[in-house]
C-alpha positions as CSV (number, residue, x, y, z in Angstrom):
1,M,22.0,-63.6,58.6
2,H,20.2,-60.9,57.0
3,P,21.9,-59.9,53.5
4,S,22.1,-55.9,54.4
5,R,25.1,-56.5,56.6
6,L,27.3,-58.7,54.3
7,G,29.9,-56.9,52.4
8,G,29.8,-56.6,48.8
9,T,31.8,-59.3,47.9
10,A,30.9,-61.6,50.6
11,L,27.0,-60.9,49.2
12,A,27.9,-61.9,45.6
13,A,29.0,-65.2,46.7
14,A,26.0,-66.0,48.6
15,L,24.0,-65.2,46.1
16,L,25.5,-67.4,43.5
17,L,25.8,-70.1,45.9
18,A,22.1,-69.3,46.5
19,A,21.3,-69.6,42.8
20,A,23.3,-72.7,42.3
21,A,21.8,-74.6,45.1
22,V,18.0,-73.6,44.6
23,P,16.9,-74.4,40.6
24,A,15.3,-71.7,38.8
25,T,11.8,-73.5,38.7
26,A,11.6,-73.4,42.2
27,A,9.8,-70.1,42.9
28,A,6.6,-71.3,43.3
29,P,3.9,-68.6,42.7
30,A,1.8,-66.9,45.6
31,P,-1.1,-69.7,47.2
32,R,-4.2,-69.3,45.4
33,P,-6.4,-68.1,47.3
34,S,-9.4,-70.5,48.8
35,L,-12.7,-69.8,47.4
36,T,-15.6,-68.1,49.3
37,I,-18.7,-70.0,50.4
38,E,-20.9,-68.4,47.6
39,E,-18.1,-69.4,45.2
40,Q,-17.7,-72.8,46.5
41,R,-21.8,-73.2,45.8
42,L,-21.6,-72.9,42.4
43,S,-20.6,-76.2,41.3
44,G,-23.7,-77.5,42.6
45,P,-26.3,-79.0,40.2
46,V,-29.1,-76.1,40.4
47,P,-26.7,-73.5,39.6
48,Q,-24.9,-75.3,37.0
49,E,-29.0,-76.1,35.3
50,I,-29.6,-72.2,35.9
51,L,-26.7,-71.1,33.6
52,R,-27.1,-73.6,31.2
53,R,-30.4,-73.0,30.5
54,S,-29.9,-69.5,30.6
55,G,-27.4,-69.5,27.9
56,F,-24.7,-68.2,30.8
57,A,-22.9,-71.0,31.5
58,G,-19.8,-70.0,29.4
59,T,-19.5,-66.9,30.6
60,A,-16.8,-67.4,33.3
61,P,-14.9,-70.0,30.8
62,D,-14.6,-67.1,28.8
63,F,-13.2,-64.9,31.3
64,A,-10.9,-67.2,31.8
65,A,-9.6,-67.7,29.0
66,A,-9.2,-63.9,28.2
67,L,-7.3,-63.6,31.9
68,G,-5.0,-66.0,30.9
69,R,-3.9,-64.0,27.9
70,T,-3.1,-60.8,29.9
71,R,0.8,-60.0,30.8
72,T,0.2,-57.4,33.2
73,L,-1.7,-55.6,36.0
74,P,-3.9,-53.4,34.2
75,Q,-4.8,-55.2,31.3
76,A,-6.1,-57.4,34.2
77,Q,-8.0,-54.4,35.4
78,R,-9.8,-53.5,32.1
79,L,-11.0,-57.0,31.8
80,A,-12.6,-57.3,34.6
81,T,-14.1,-53.9,34.4
82,D,-15.1,-54.5,30.7
83,E,-16.4,-58.0,31.6
84,G,-18.2,-57.3,34.5
85,R,-20.1,-54.8,32.4
86,R,-20.7,-57.1,29.7
87,L,-22.1,-59.3,32.1
88,W,-24.3,-56.9,33.3
89,Q,-25.7,-55.8,30.7
90,R,-26.0,-59.2,29.0
91,A,-28.5,-59.9,32.1
92,V,-29.7,-56.2,31.2
93,D,-30.8,-57.2,27.9
94,R,-32.1,-60.7,28.6
95,A,-34.8,-59.1,31.4
96,Q,-35.9,-56.6,28.7
97,G,-36.6,-59.0,25.8
98,R,-33.0,-58.0,23.4
99,G,-31.6,-61.0,21.6
100,P,-32.7,-64.5,21.0
101,Q,-35.8,-65.6,22.3
102,R,-37.0,-69.1,22.8
103,A,-41.0,-69.4,21.7
104,G,-43.0,-70.5,25.4
105,D,-41.1,-67.7,27.2
106,P,-43.6,-66.3,29.6
107,S,-42.0,-63.1,29.7
108,R,-41.7,-60.4,27.7
109,A,-39.7,-56.9,28.0
110,G,-39.6,-53.9,29.8
111,D,-41.5,-50.7,28.5
112,V,-39.0,-48.3,26.5
113,G,-35.2,-49.8,26.3
114,R,-31.9,-48.5,27.0
115,D,-30.1,-46.7,24.1
116,D,-28.9,-48.6,21.6
117,A,-25.3,-47.6,22.3
118,R,-25.3,-49.0,26.4
119,R,-27.0,-52.3,25.0
120,G,-24.1,-55.5,25.3
121,D,-24.1,-58.5,23.3
122,D,-27.1,-60.5,22.3
123,A,-27.4,-63.7,25.0
124,P,-26.9,-67.1,23.3
125,S,-30.2,-68.7,21.7
126,S,-29.7,-71.7,24.0
127,D,-31.7,-70.1,27.1
128,D,-35.1,-71.5,27.9
129,L,-35.4,-70.0,31.5
130,S,-37.9,-67.0,31.3
131,R,-35.9,-63.4,30.4
132,D,-37.0,-62.1,33.9
133,D,-34.8,-64.1,36.0
134,D,-32.3,-62.7,38.0
135,R,-30.5,-65.4,39.1
136,P,-27.8,-66.0,35.7
137,L,-26.6,-62.9,37.0
138,Y,-25.6,-64.0,40.3
139,W,-24.2,-67.4,38.9
140,A,-21.9,-65.5,36.3
141,R,-20.6,-63.2,38.5
142,L,-19.6,-66.3,41.4
143,G,-18.5,-68.1,37.9
144,M,-16.2,-64.8,37.1
145,T,-15.0,-64.1,40.5
146,R,-14.2,-67.8,41.1
147,A,-12.2,-67.8,37.7
148,L,-10.2,-64.7,39.5
149,Q,-9.6,-66.6,42.5
150,E,-8.0,-69.9,40.3
151,W,-6.0,-67.6,37.9
152,R,-2.4,-68.2,38.1
153,P,-1.6,-64.9,36.5
154,A,1.8,-64.9,34.2
155,F,3.0,-61.9,36.0
156,R,3.4,-61.5,40.0
157,L,0.3,-60.8,41.7
158,S,-0.4,-59.5,45.1
159,G,-3.5,-60.9,47.8
160,A,-4.4,-57.1,48.0
161,Q,-4.2,-56.5,43.5
162,R,-6.4,-60.2,43.2
163,A,-9.2,-58.8,45.7
164,E,-9.1,-55.4,43.8
165,L,-9.9,-57.6,40.5
166,T,-12.6,-58.7,42.2
167,G,-13.7,-55.9,43.2
168,R,-13.8,-54.5,39.8
169,V,-16.3,-57.3,38.5
170,E,-18.2,-57.5,41.8
171,R,-19.3,-53.7,41.3
172,S,-19.4,-53.4,37.3
173,S,-21.3,-56.6,37.3
174,R,-23.6,-55.4,39.7
175,G,-24.7,-51.7,37.5
176,Q,-22.9,-49.6,40.3
177,D,-20.5,-48.1,38.3
178,S,-22.8,-47.3,35.0
179,L,-25.7,-45.3,36.5
180,D,-26.6,-42.9,33.9
181,L,-28.7,-40.4,34.5
182,P,-29.8,-37.8,32.2
183,A,-29.2,-33.8,32.6
184,G,-31.6,-31.9,32.3
185,T,-35.8,-31.0,33.5
186,R,-37.5,-33.2,30.6
187,V,-37.1,-36.1,32.6
188,K,-37.3,-37.4,36.1
189,R,-34.3,-39.2,37.5
190,V,-35.0,-42.0,39.7
191,L,-32.3,-44.5,40.8
192,I,-33.7,-48.3,42.0
193,T,-31.5,-50.6,44.2
194,G,-32.2,-54.2,44.2
195,F,-30.9,-58.0,46.0
196,D,-28.7,-60.6,45.4
197,P,-30.8,-64.3,46.1
198,F,-30.0,-65.2,49.5
199,Q,-30.5,-68.4,51.7
200,L,-29.1,-70.5,49.0
201,D,-28.2,-73.3,51.5
202,A,-32.5,-74.0,51.9
203,D,-32.5,-73.8,48.5
204,P,-30.2,-72.8,46.1
205,R,-33.3,-72.0,43.6
206,R,-34.5,-69.2,44.8
207,S,-34.8,-66.0,43.3
208,N,-34.8,-62.2,44.4
209,P,-37.6,-60.5,43.1
210,S,-35.5,-56.6,43.9
211,G,-33.2,-58.0,42.0
212,A,-35.3,-59.1,39.0
213,A,-37.2,-56.0,39.2
214,A,-33.5,-53.7,38.8
215,L,-32.6,-55.8,35.4
216,A,-36.0,-55.1,34.6
217,L,-36.4,-51.2,34.8
218,D,-32.4,-50.3,34.5
219,G,-32.2,-47.8,31.5
220,T,-36.1,-48.0,31.1
221,T,-38.5,-44.4,30.8
222,I,-41.7,-45.0,32.1
223,D,-44.5,-42.3,31.9
224,T,-46.0,-40.6,35.2
225,P,-48.5,-38.0,35.5
226,A,-45.6,-36.0,36.3
227,G,-44.2,-36.5,32.8
228,P,-41.4,-38.9,32.0
229,A,-38.8,-40.8,34.5
230,R,-35.7,-42.4,33.4
231,I,-34.9,-45.3,36.1
232,E,-31.4,-46.3,36.7
233,A,-30.6,-49.4,38.4
234,A,-27.8,-51.6,40.8
235,V,-28.2,-54.5,43.0
236,F,-25.7,-54.8,45.6
237,P,-24.6,-58.3,47.6
238,V,-25.6,-60.3,50.7
239,R,-22.8,-59.8,52.6
240,W,-22.4,-57.9,55.7
241,A,-18.6,-57.0,55.2
242,D,-19.4,-55.1,51.8
243,F,-22.0,-53.1,53.7
244,A,-19.7,-52.0,56.3
245,D,-16.8,-51.7,53.5
246,G,-19.2,-48.8,51.9
247,T,-20.3,-50.4,48.8
248,V,-23.9,-48.5,49.6
249,E,-22.3,-45.1,50.2
250,R,-19.8,-45.5,47.1
251,T,-22.3,-46.1,44.7
252,L,-25.0,-43.5,45.6
253,L,-23.1,-40.4,46.4
254,P,-21.9,-39.6,43.1
255,H,-25.8,-39.5,42.1
256,F,-27.2,-37.4,45.4
257,L,-24.3,-34.3,45.1
258,P,-25.8,-31.1,43.2
259,G,-25.6,-31.4,39.7
260,P,-27.6,-31.4,36.5
261,R,-27.7,-35.0,37.0
262,R,-28.5,-35.3,40.8
263,V,-31.5,-37.7,41.7
264,D,-35.5,-36.6,41.8
265,L,-36.0,-39.9,43.7
266,F,-34.7,-43.3,44.8
267,T,-35.8,-46.2,46.8
268,T,-33.6,-49.5,47.8
269,I,-35.8,-52.2,47.4
270,S,-35.4,-56.0,48.6
271,Q,-37.7,-59.0,49.4
272,G,-40.1,-58.8,52.4
273,R,-42.9,-60.9,53.5
274,P,-45.3,-62.8,51.9
275,G,-48.2,-61.7,50.0
276,R,-48.0,-57.9,50.3
277,F,-45.6,-54.9,49.6
278,D,-44.0,-52.6,52.6
279,V,-43.2,-49.2,52.4
280,E,-40.8,-49.1,55.2
281,R,-41.6,-45.6,57.3
282,T,-38.4,-45.9,59.7
283,N,-34.8,-48.0,59.2
284,G,-32.9,-48.8,62.8
285,A,-29.3,-48.1,63.0
286,W,-28.8,-52.1,64.0
287,R,-27.4,-55.4,62.8
288,G,-29.6,-58.3,63.8
289,G,-26.4,-60.8,63.4
290,Y,-28.7,-63.0,60.6
291,P,-26.1,-65.1,58.8
292,D,-25.5,-63.1,54.8
293,N,-24.6,-64.8,51.9
294,A,-20.8,-65.9,53.1
295,N,-22.6,-67.4,56.4
296,V,-21.5,-64.7,58.6
297,S,-23.4,-62.7,61.3
298,R,-22.7,-59.5,62.4
299,T,-24.5,-58.4,65.4
300,E,-23.8,-54.7,66.1
301,T,-24.5,-50.7,65.6
302,V,-24.3,-50.3,61.7
303,P,-20.9,-49.0,61.0
304,V,-20.3,-46.1,59.2
305,P,-17.6,-46.0,56.9
306,P,-14.9,-43.6,57.3
307,G,-14.6,-40.9,54.7
308,V,-18.5,-40.4,53.6
309,P,-20.7,-38.0,54.9
310,T,-22.3,-38.9,57.7
311,V,-24.5,-37.4,60.4
312,R,-23.1,-36.9,63.8
313,P,-23.7,-38.2,66.1
314,Q,-24.6,-41.3,64.1
315,P,-28.8,-41.3,64.7
316,Q,-30.6,-44.2,65.8
317,W,-33.4,-44.0,63.2
318,T,-34.1,-42.4,60.0
319,T,-37.2,-42.0,58.1
320,T,-38.7,-42.5,54.5
321,S,-39.3,-39.5,52.3
322,L,-41.4,-41.0,50.0
323,P,-45.1,-40.5,49.4
324,Y,-46.5,-43.5,51.6
325,A,-50.0,-42.3,51.7
326,A,-49.9,-41.7,47.7
327,M,-48.3,-45.3,47.1
328,T,-50.4,-47.0,49.8
329,A,-53.9,-45.7,48.2
330,A,-53.2,-46.3,44.1
331,T,-54.1,-48.9,42.6
332,T,-50.4,-50.4,41.3
333,G,-51.5,-54.4,41.0
334,P,-52.7,-57.4,43.0
335,Y,-50.6,-56.7,46.0
336,P,-51.7,-54.7,48.8
337,V,-49.2,-51.9,49.8
338,H,-48.4,-51.1,53.1
339,D,-47.5,-48.1,55.4
340,N,-45.4,-49.7,57.8
341,T,-44.3,-48.1,60.9
342,E,-43.1,-51.3,63.0
343,V,-40.2,-51.1,64.7
344,T,-38.4,-53.0,68.0
345,E,-36.4,-50.4,70.3
346,I,-35.1,-50.3,73.2
347,P,-36.8,-47.3,75.0
348,A,-35.1,-44.3,76.2
349,G,-33.8,-45.6,80.0
350,G,-35.0,-49.3,79.4
351,T,-32.8,-52.5,79.3
352,E,-34.8,-55.1,76.9
353,P,-36.5,-54.6,73.5
354,V,-39.9,-53.2,72.8
355,D,-42.1,-54.0,69.4
356,R,-43.7,-50.2,68.8
357,P,-46.4,-50.7,66.3
358,D,-46.2,-46.5,65.9
359,G,-42.6,-46.0,65.3
360,P,-39.8,-45.5,67.7
361,T,-40.2,-43.3,71.1
362,P,-38.3,-40.2,71.3
363,G,-34.4,-41.4,72.8
364,S,-34.9,-45.0,72.2
365,T,-32.1,-47.0,70.9
366,A,-32.8,-49.2,67.4
367,R,-33.3,-52.7,67.5
368,A,-35.5,-53.2,64.3
369,G,-36.7,-51.5,61.5
370,G,-39.9,-51.7,59.5
371,G,-37.7,-53.7,57.4
372,G,-36.1,-55.3,60.8
373,D,-32.8,-55.8,61.1
374,Y,-31.3,-57.3,58.5
375,L,-29.4,-56.0,55.1
376,S,-32.6,-55.0,53.8
377,N,-33.1,-52.6,56.6
378,E,-29.4,-51.5,56.7
379,I,-29.2,-49.8,52.9
380,A,-32.1,-48.5,53.9
381,Y,-31.1,-46.8,56.8
382,R,-27.5,-46.2,55.0
383,A,-29.5,-44.7,51.8
384,T,-31.2,-42.0,54.1
385,L,-28.6,-41.4,56.6
386,L,-26.6,-40.1,53.6
387,R,-29.6,-38.6,52.0
388,D,-29.5,-36.7,55.2
389,A,-26.0,-36.3,55.6
390,V,-25.7,-34.5,52.1
391,R,-28.8,-32.5,52.5
392,L,-30.4,-33.7,49.6
393,P,-33.8,-32.8,49.1
394,V,-35.7,-35.4,47.1
395,P,-37.8,-38.4,48.6
396,G,-36.1,-41.5,48.9
397,G,-36.8,-44.8,51.4
398,H,-36.8,-48.8,50.7
399,L,-39.6,-50.4,49.8
400,H,-40.1,-54.3,50.5
401,T,-41.5,-56.5,47.7
402,P,-43.5,-59.8,48.1
403,V,-41.4,-63.2,48.9
404,L,-41.3,-64.5,45.4
405,Q,-42.7,-68.1,46.3
406,F,-42.5,-71.5,43.8
407,G,-46.3,-72.9,42.6
408,R,-48.0,-75.6,44.5
409,G,-46.3,-79.2,43.9
410,N,-42.5,-77.4,43.7
411,T,-41.5,-76.2,46.8
412,D,-39.4,-79.1,48.0
413,P,-35.7,-78.0,46.5
414,A,-35.2,-81.4,47.1
415,T,-37.6,-82.9,44.3
416,G,-38.7,-79.4,42.6
417,T,-37.8,-77.7,39.4
418,V,-35.8,-74.9,39.2
419,T,-38.6,-73.1,37.6
420,D,-42.2,-73.2,36.7
421,P,-45.2,-71.0,35.8
422,E,-46.7,-69.8,38.7
423,F,-42.9,-68.5,40.0
424,V,-42.4,-67.3,36.9
425,R,-45.8,-65.4,37.0
426,N,-45.5,-64.3,40.5
427,R,-42.0,-62.4,39.8
428,L,-43.4,-60.6,36.6
429,A,-46.5,-59.7,38.5
430,I,-43.8,-58.2,41.3
431,T,-42.0,-56.4,39.0
432,D,-44.9,-54.9,37.1
433,Q,-46.0,-53.5,40.3
434,V,-43.1,-52.5,41.1
435,R,-43.0,-50.0,38.2
436,S,-46.1,-48.8,38.9
437,L,-45.3,-47.9,42.5
438,T,-42.4,-46.2,41.4
439,A,-44.7,-43.9,38.4
440,V,-47.0,-43.0,41.5
441,A,-44.1,-42.1,43.8
442,V,-42.8,-40.3,40.7
443,A,-46.3,-38.6,40.6
444,H,-46.3,-37.9,44.2
445,A,-43.1,-36.6,44.9
446,R,-42.4,-33.7,47.2
447,T,-39.4,-32.3,48.1
448,P,-39.1,-32.8,52.2
């Protein structure tokens, strides 16, 4: 019988009997959450080597120890946010040449570093991977989120509260909550985004040049013909669910709204096809279903999260407002830059997908934008849809980088090494060209 239906004396007696029958230690803590697919990959030899050789191997154990000293939920919340930001800043500092560096490292610092007040702790001197490597940040973050899943706190913690703590680590260690664009008219404000490595079941050694560029450029100031431009960067997960939950809109919206720190230009960036950059002209409202880093597939119209500004009815297509003609014409580096106008659509009144080399036709239904039907296309669609919803009068769109390739003789993940000189040279060249393309875009920016 439910206790509320017992009289006062009977209730007290029942409670005393229950207390006597059950030992005080029998109240077990909530079940430990299972590890995600990404967190399970962390135990492999390649992630462990990357962490060890980058000096990031201690990140997760240190975080776990700090968690063990927390006694309240607010303490844990502060720790998750602070340590996530510390990891992000440490990865940025490392990419930009701050902190110890072993002799012979072929990478080097960015042009102009972030203000001293925003610098994190120096990375340990044990690292011998090139500084431009984005992979230590990815695997160290997973170590932190895994530590959160395995943590047995000294206080009651619900599943929702544990998930909220994980979200704090995710956002802060990606730079999403520390974007700091300056006010005033003396410097242009530029926001760029990159992605995590992906397709890691096929090759756990993979790096993502868009994430590497984000680390190298975050907080830097570049010279352009239009004057100095301050770049702020964040990275995003390769997971359908996070995008449906609004991670892109939540990160970008504060910087798209009117005010003294509103962006002057933005570009989302991802890895595209071998040997070339693409400025994607058109983005489509379709998810094609390719598995993400959690091995989840989604095939559907891009879902717009509730509570964010949007365009109604939801458009099938959005269009870049980046100065693509100038970006493709300029000499910015070793890779050719293409104005990519291809899409795949179902024409108005039709039922089967058709490839269009010159963009969508009126009334068609999207099946792939210029950037495909994966999360590269989706972040471009979401960012430009948000631009249109808030009537942001600045250039913005998507840039696809070349595929980052390992050197000859190091292409087999079963026998290859986690890095090689050609791999590093390619990643540095891509980052340098992203920097140059950003400068060209700023120089030729026009109000759409």
